[in-house]
The first five atom37 places (N, CA, C, CB, O) and aatype in JSON, in Angstrom:
{
  "aatype": [12, 19, 3, 19, 10, 18, 13, 0, 17, 19, 1, 6, 1, 19, 7, 10, 0, 11, 6, 1, 19, 6, 16, 11, 0, 10, 16, 19, 15, 0, 10, 19, 0, 6, 10, 0, 0, 1, 6, 3, 1, 18, 0, 0, 0, 13, 0, 3, 19, 15, 0, 10, 1, 19, 0, 10, 3, 5, 6, 10, 15, 3, 13, 3, 0, 14, 10, 0, 7, 19, 1, 6, 19, 0, 13, 13, 14, 14, 12, 16, 7, 7],
  "atom_mask": [
    [1, 1, 1, 1, 1],
    [1, 1, 1, 1, 1],
    [1, 1, 1, 1, 1],
    [1, 1, 1, 1, 1],
    [1, 1, 1, 1, 1],
    [1, 1, 1, 1, 1],
    [1, 1, 1, 1, 1],
    [1, 1, 1, 1, 1],
    [1, 1, 1, 1, 1],
    [1, 1, 1, 1, 1],
    [1, 1, 1, 1, 1],
    [1, 1, 1, 1, 1],
    [1, 1, 1, 1, 1],
    [1, 1, 1, 1, 1],
    [1, 1, 1, 0, 1],
    [1, 1, 1, 1, 1],
    [1, 1, 1, 1, 1],
    [1, 1, 1, 1, 1],
    [1, 1, 1, 1, 1],
    [1, 1, 1, 1, 1],
    [1, 1, 1, 1, 1],
    [1, 1, 1, 1, 1],
    [1, 1, 1, 1, 1],
    [1, 1, 1, 1, 1],
    [1, 1, 1, 1, 1],
    [1, 1, 1, 1, 1],
    [1, 1, 1, 1, 1],
    [1, 1, 1, 1, 1],
    [1, 1, 1, 1, 1],
    [1, 1, 1, 1, 1],
    [1, 1, 1, 1, 1],
    [1, 1, 1, 1, 1],
    [1, 1, 1, 1, 1],
    [1, 1, 1, 1, 1],
    [1, 1, 1, 1, 1],
    [1, 1, 1, 1, 1],
    [1, 1, 1, 1, 1],
    [1, 1, 1, 1, 1],
    [1, 1, 1, 1, 1],
    [1, 1, 1, 1, 1],
    [1, 1, 1, 1, 1],
    [1, 1, 1, 1, 1],
    [1, 1, 1, 1, 1],
    [1, 1, 1, 1, 1],
    [1, 1, 1, 1, 1],
    [1, 1, 1, 1, 1],
    [1, 1, 1, 1, 1],
    [1, 1, 1, 1, 1],
    [1, 1, 1, 1, 1],
    [1, 1, 1, 1, 1],
    [1, 1, 1, 1, 1],
    [1, 1, 1, 1, 1],
    [1, 1, 1, 1, 1],
    [1, 1, 1, 1, 1],
    [1, 1, 1, 1, 1],
    [1, 1, 1, 1, 1],
    [1, 1, 1, 1, 1],
    [1, 1, 1, 1, 1],
    [1, 1, 1, 1, 1],
    [1, 1, 1, 1, 1],
    [1, 1, 1, 1, 1],
    [1, 1, 1, 1, 1],
    [1, 1, 1, 1, 1],
    [1, 1, 1, 1, 1],
    [1, 1, 1, 1, 1],
    [1, 1, 1, 1, 1],
    [1, 1, 1, 1, 1],
    [1, 1, 1, 1, 1],
    [1, 1, 1, 0, 1],
    [1, 1, 1, 1, 1],
    [1, 1, 1, 1, 1],
    [1, 1, 1, 1, 1],
    [1, 1, 1, 1, 1],
    [1, 1, 1, 1, 1],
    [1, 1, 1, 1, 1],
    [1, 1, 1, 1, 1],
    [1, 1, 1, 1, 1],
    [1, 1, 1, 1, 1],
    [1, 1, 1, 1, 1],
    [1, 1, 1, 1, 1],
    [1, 1, 1, 0, 1],
    [1, 1, 1, 0, 1]
  ],
  "atom_positions": [
    [[-0.54, -7.91, -12.34], [-1.22, -8.13, -11.1], [-0.23, -8.13, -9.94], [-2.0, -9.43, -11.15], [0.91, -8.59, -10.04]],
    [[-0.75, -7.58, -8.84], [0.1, -7.52, -7.65], [-0.75, -7.82, -6.43], [0.8, -6.14, -7.51], [-1.9, -7.38, -6.38]],
    [[-0.25, -8.52, -5.47], [-0.96, -8.73, -4.24], [-0.71, -7.52, -3.3], [-0.52, -10.07, -3.57], [0.44, -7.15, -3.06]],
    [[-1.76, -6.93, -2.79], [-1.62, -5.75, -1.88], [-2.12, -6.21, -0.51], [-2.46, -4.45, -2.41], [-3.23, -6.73, -0.39]],
    [[-1.29, -6.03, 0.5], [-1.59, -6.39, 1.86], [-1.74, -5.08, 2.7], [-0.47, -7.32, 2.44], [-1.0, -4.11, 2.53]],
    [[-2.71, -5.14, 3.58], [-3.0, -3.96, 4.48], [-2.94, -4.48, 5.92], [-4.46, -3.3, 4.16], [-3.49, -5.53, 6.26]],
    [[-2.25, -3.68, 6.76], [-2.05, -4.1, 8.15], [-2.55, -2.97, 9.09], [-0.52, -4.43, 8.43], [-2.55, -1.8, 8.73]],
    [[-2.98, -3.38, 10.29], [-3.32, -2.51, 11.38], [-4.47, -1.57, 10.96], [-2.07, -1.71, 11.82], [-5.47, -2.04, 10.41]],
    [[-4.36, -0.24, 11.22], [-5.43, 0.66, 10.92], [-5.68, 0.81, 9.46], [-5.16, 1.96, 11.5], [-6.79, 1.16, 9.06]],
    [[-4.66, 0.53, 8.63], [-4.86, 0.59, 7.12], [-5.9, -0.51, 6.71], [-3.44, 0.36, 6.33], [-6.8, -0.28, 5.9]],
    [[-5.73, -1.62, 7.28], [-6.66, -2.74, 7.03], [-8.1, -2.37, 7.51], [-6.16, -4.05, 7.77], [-9.1, -2.68, 6.85]],
    [[-8.15, -1.73, 8.63], [-9.46, -1.34, 9.16], [-10.13, -0.36, 8.32], [-9.34, -0.8, 10.51], [-11.35, -0.44, 8.11]],
    [[-9.39, 0.58, 7.82], [-10.02, 1.62, 6.92], [-10.42, 1.08, 5.54], [-9.05, 2.8, 6.72], [-11.46, 1.45, 5.0]],
    [[-9.54, 0.17, 4.96], [-9.84, -0.34, 3.69], [-10.87, -1.45, 3.76], [-8.6, -0.8, 3.03], [-11.63, -1.68, 2.81]],
    [[-10.89, -2.16, 4.89], [-11.86, -3.22, 5.11], [-11.43, -4.58, 4.53], [0.0, 0.0, 0.0], [-12.25, -5.5, 4.45]],
    [[-10.18, -4.7, 4.15], [-9.62, -5.92, 3.66], [-8.22, -6.15, 4.15], [-9.63, -5.93, 2.19], [-7.48, -5.18, 4.36]],
    [[-7.82, -7.41, 4.36], [-6.44, -7.66, 4.7], [-5.54, -7.82, 3.5], [-6.34, -8.86, 5.55], [-4.35, -7.52, 3.55]],
    [[-6.13, -8.32, 2.37], [-5.39, -8.52, 1.18], [-6.27, -8.55, 0.01], [-4.6, -9.73, 1.25], [-7.42, -8.99, 0.07]],
    [[-5.72, -8.05, -1.12], [-6.45, -8.14, -2.39], [-5.49, -8.23, -3.53], [-7.37, -6.94, -2.59], [-4.32, -7.88, -3.38]],
    [[-5.95, -8.7, -4.67], [-5.14, -8.79, -5.84], [-5.59, -7.61, -6.74], [-5.29, -10.2, -6.54], [-6.77, -7.44, -7.05]],
    [[-4.59, -6.83, -7.14], [-4.9, -5.58, -7.84], [-4.21, -5.59, -9.23], [-4.44, -4.32, -6.98], [-3.03, -5.9, -9.36]],
    [[-4.99, -5.25, -10.23], [-4.46, -5.08, -11.55], [-4.11, -3.61, -11.67], [-5.47, -5.54, -12.65], [-4.98, -2.76, -11.49]],
    [[-2.89, -3.3, -11.97], [-2.45, -1.94, -11.98], [-1.5, -1.64, -13.16], [-1.78, -1.61, -10.66], [-0.79, -2.52, -13.65]],
    [[-1.52, -0.4, -13.6], [-0.58, 0.05, -14.56], [0.46, 1.0, -13.97], [-1.29, 0.69, -15.67], [1.28, 1.61, -14.66]],
    [[0.37, 1.1, -12.58], [1.31, 1.97, -11.82], [2.73, 1.53, -12.02], [0.97, 1.97, -10.32], [3.04, 0.34, -12.04]],
    [[3.6, 2.5, -12.16], [5.05, 2.26, -12.33], [5.76, 2.35, -10.98], [5.67, 3.27, -13.33], [6.84, 1.77, -10.83]],
    [[5.19, 3.08, -9.99], [5.81, 3.26, -8.7], [4.78, 3.03, -7.61], [6.43, 4.64, -8.59], [3.58, 2.94, -7.85]],
    [[5.3, 2.96, -6.41], [4.39, 2.72, -5.22], [3.47, 3.94, -5.14], [5.22, 2.53, -3.82], [2.27, 3.76, -4.93]],
    [[3.98, 5.14, -5.29], [3.18, 6.37, -5.22], [2.04, 6.32, -6.27], [4.1, 7.63, -5.46], [0.91, 6.7, -5.96]],
    [[2.32, 5.89, -7.42], [1.33, 5.81, -8.47], [0.23, 4.79, -8.08], [2.01, 5.42, -9.81], [-0.95, 5.02, -8.32]],
    [[0.66, 3.65, -7.49], [-0.33, 2.66, -6.99], [-1.21, 3.27, -5.92], [0.39, 1.42, -6.43], [-2.43, 3.1, -5.95]],
    [[-0.61, 3.98, -4.98], [-1.38, 4.63, -3.93], [-2.4, 5.59, -4.5], [-0.47, 5.37, -2.98], [-3.52, 5.67, -4.0]],
    [[-2.01, 6.34, -5.58], [-2.96, 7.28, -6.22], [-4.09, 6.5, -6.85], [-2.25, 8.16, -7.31], [-5.25, 6.92, -6.75]],
    [[-3.81, 5.38, -7.49], [-4.85, 4.57, -8.08], [-5.81, 4.02, -7.01], [-4.22, 3.43, -8.88], [-7.03, 4.05, -7.17]],
    [[-5.23, 3.53, -5.97], [-6.09, 2.95, -4.88], [-6.95, 4.07, -4.26], [-5.18, 2.25, -3.75], [-8.15, 3.89, -4.05]],
    [[-6.33, 5.24, -3.95], [-7.06, 6.27, -3.28], [-8.21, 6.77, -4.16], [-6.12, 7.42, -2.9], [-9.22, 7.23, -3.64]],
    [[-8.08, 6.69, -5.46], [-9.16, 7.16, -6.35], [-10.31, 6.19, -6.47], [-8.6, 7.41, -7.72], [-11.38, 6.53, -6.99]],
    [[-10.09, 4.98, -5.98], [-11.18, 3.92, -6.09], [-12.46, 4.29, -5.34], [-10.67, 2.56, -5.52], [-13.54, 4.4, -5.92]],
    [[-12.29, 4.47, -4.01], [-13.44, 4.7, -3.1], [-12.96, 5.51, -1.92], [-14.09, 3.35, -2.62], [-11.76, 5.65, -1.67]],
    [[-13.91, 6.04, -1.21], [-13.62, 6.86, -0.04], [-12.79, 6.17, 1.04], [-14.88, 7.33, 0.55], [-11.96, 6.77, 1.73]],
    [[-13.05, 4.84, 1.15], [-12.33, 4.1, 2.2], [-10.84, 3.96, 1.91], [-12.93, 2.71, 2.37], [-10.01, 3.95, 2.82]],
    [[-10.51, 3.87, 0.63], [-9.14, 3.87, 0.2], [-8.54, 5.24, 0.42], [-9.02, 3.44, -1.26], [-7.42, 5.36, 0.92]],
    [[-9.27, 6.3, 0.05], [-8.83, 7.65, 0.13], [-8.5, 7.89, 1.66], [-9.96, 8.65, -0.44], [-7.47, 8.48, 1.97]],
    [[-9.34, 7.44, 2.55], [-9.12, 7.67, 4.0], [-7.85, 6.92, 4.4], [-10.38, 7.18, 4.86], [-7.06, 7.45, 5.18]],
    [[-7.62, 5.69, 3.9], [-6.45, 4.92, 4.32], [-5.17, 5.55, 3.86], [-6.52, 3.5, 3.79], [-4.13, 5.48, 4.52]],
    [[-5.25, 6.19, 2.67], [-3.96, 6.78, 2.14], [-3.9, 8.28, 2.15], [-3.73, 6.33, 0.72], [-3.12, 8.88, 1.42]],
    [[-4.76, 8.92, 3.0], [-4.83, 10.33, 3.07], [-3.47, 10.99, 3.54], [-5.97, 10.7, 4.01], [-3.11, 12.09, 3.11]],
    [[-2.75, 10.28, 4.42], [-1.51, 10.8, 4.92], [-0.43, 9.71, 4.77], [-1.66, 11.25, 6.41], [-0.21, 8.92, 5.69]],
    [[0.25, 9.66, 3.62], [1.2, 8.58, 3.45], [2.43, 8.71, 4.3], [1.59, 8.49, 2.04], [3.22, 7.78, 4.42]],
    [[2.61, 9.93, 4.91], [3.74, 10.11, 5.81], [3.58, 9.26, 7.07], [3.9, 11.59, 6.18], [4.53, 9.02, 7.8]],
    [[2.31, 8.8, 7.31], [2.02, 7.95, 8.42], [2.08, 6.47, 8.04], [0.69, 8.29, 8.97], [1.69, 5.62, 8.84]],
    [[2.58, 6.16, 6.85], [2.64, 4.78, 6.37], [4.03, 4.32, 6.01], [1.77, 4.62, 5.19], [4.91, 5.13, 5.7]],
    [[4.21, 3.05, 6.07], [5.45, 2.42, 5.58], [5.01, 1.43, 4.47], [6.28, 1.67, 6.79], [3.86, 0.98, 4.43]],
    [[5.95, 1.13, 3.61], [5.67, 0.13, 2.55], [6.78, -0.88, 2.45], [5.48, 0.8, 1.2], [7.96, -0.59, 2.65]],
    [[6.35, -2.08, 2.13], [7.33, -3.18, 1.86], [6.99, -3.77, 0.5], [7.28, -4.31, 2.99], [5.82, -4.02, 0.21]],
    [[8.01, -3.98, -0.33], [7.89, -4.64, -1.58], [8.5, -6.04, -1.5], [8.55, -3.81, -2.67], [9.7, -6.17, -1.24]],
    [[7.74, -7.06, -1.71], [8.21, -8.4, -1.6], [8.93, -8.61, -0.27], [9.12, -8.72, -2.76], [10.01, -9.21, -0.22]],
    [[8.32, -8.11, 0.78], [8.84, -8.21, 2.14], [10.1, -7.53, 2.48], [9.01, -9.53, 2.46], [10.8, -7.91, 3.42]],
    [[10.42, -6.48, 1.69], [11.57, -5.66, 1.95], [11.12, -4.22, 2.11], [12.61, -5.81, 0.82], [10.44, -3.68, 1.24]],
    [[11.48, -3.61, 3.2], [11.17, -2.19, 3.34], [11.53, -1.32, 2.13], [11.88, -1.67, 4.54], [12.58, -1.52, 1.51]],
    [[10.73, -0.44, 1.8], [11.0, 0.33, 0.54], [10.51, 1.76, 0.71], [10.31, -0.34, -0.72], [10.04, 2.13, 1.79]],
    [[10.61, 2.56, -0.34], [10.13, 3.94, -0.37], [8.96, 4.0, -1.34], [11.28, 4.94, -0.79], [8.72, 3.11, -2.16]],
    [[8.24, 5.12, -1.19], [7.04, 5.33, -2.05], [7.44, 5.63, -3.48], [6.16, 6.48, -1.5], [6.61, 5.52, -4.39]],
    [[8.62, 6.0, -3.7], [9.04, 6.29, -5.11], [9.72, 5.08, -5.76], [10.01, 7.51, -5.15], [10.28, 5.19, -6.85]],
    [[9.68, 3.98, -5.11], [10.25, 2.74, -5.63], [9.46, 2.24, -6.82], [10.3, 1.67, -4.55], [8.24, 2.39, -6.86]],
    [[10.16, 1.63, -7.82], [9.45, 1.08, -8.95], [8.77, -0.24, -8.62], [10.38, 0.89, -10.09], [9.23, -0.99, -7.76]],
    [[7.68, -0.5, -9.31], [6.89, -1.77, -9.1], [7.27, -2.87, -10.04], [5.41, -1.51, -9.28], [6.79, -4.0, -9.89]],
    [[8.12, -2.61, -10.99], [8.48, -3.64, -12.03], [8.94, -4.9, -11.34], [9.63, -3.13, -13.0], [9.87, -4.86, -10.53]],
    [[8.33, -5.99, -11.62], [8.73, -7.3, -11.11], [8.25, -7.6, -9.67], [0.0, 0.0, 0.0], [8.47, -8.7, -9.17]],
    [[7.6, -6.65, -9.03], [7.14, -6.82, -7.67], [5.87, -7.64, -7.64], [6.93, -5.49, -7.01], [4.94, -7.38, -8.41]],
    [[5.81, -8.6, -6.77], [4.67, -9.5, -6.65], [3.76, -9.11, -5.44], [5.17, -10.96, -6.51], [2.56, -9.38, -5.46]],
    [[4.33, -8.48, -4.42], [3.6, -8.17, -3.21], [3.93, -6.75, -2.66], [3.89, -9.23, -2.16], [5.09, -6.39, -2.47]],
    [[2.93, -6.0, -2.42], [3.1, -4.7, -1.79], [2.31, -4.66, -0.47], [2.64, -3.55, -2.76], [1.12, -4.97, -0.45]],
    [[2.98, -4.29, 0.64], [2.34, -4.25, 1.94], [2.38, -2.88, 2.52], [2.97, -5.21, 2.88], [3.44, -2.24, 2.52]],
    [[1.27, -2.39, 3.02], [1.17, -1.05, 3.61], [0.86, -1.21, 5.11], [0.06, -0.19, 2.88], [-0.03, -1.98, 5.48]],
    [[1.58, -0.49, 5.96], [1.4, -0.57, 7.39], [1.92, 0.65, 8.07], [2.06, -1.77, 7.93], [2.75, 1.37, 7.52]],
    [[1.43, 0.91, 9.33], [1.94, 2.05, 10.08], [3.33, 1.73, 10.59], [1.0, 2.4, 11.25], [3.71, 0.56, 10.65]],
    [[4.1, 2.77, 10.98], [5.38, 2.56, 11.54], [5.27, 1.68, 12.81], [6.02, 3.9, 11.84], [4.3, 1.79, 13.57]],
    [[6.21, 0.86, 13.02], [6.19, -0.05, 14.18], [7.24, 0.47, 15.21], [6.51, -1.56, 13.73], [8.25, 1.05, 14.84]],
    [[6.96, 0.23, 16.47], [7.93, 0.53, 17.49], [8.25, -0.77, 18.17], [7.41, 1.6, 18.49], [7.39, -1.64, 18.33]],
    [[9.52, -0.9, 18.58], [9.94, -2.12, 19.24], [10.27, -1.88, 20.69], [0.0, 0.0, 0.0], [10.32, -0.75, 21.16]],
    [[10.46, -2.94, 21.36], [10.82, -2.69, 22.77], [11.17, -3.94, 23.44], [0.0, 0.0, 0.0], [11.5, -3.93, 24.63]]
  ]
}
């Protein structure tokens, strides 16, 4: 089980801020594929992963990162600072 958090427009498309997901995915990309296959709202949220960033246990990561031992996955659009 992993906690999946959605921020900004990702949250708006999925319709949830957080959910607990049972997954057999070995990588973030595989988790994205599982989520996108669930329903149209997930497919819309993950249609363009180049427009997304991911953090594993609050550390920025890549979509090819392994999920072994990860407790929390967060998806969000790129942020700009100022």
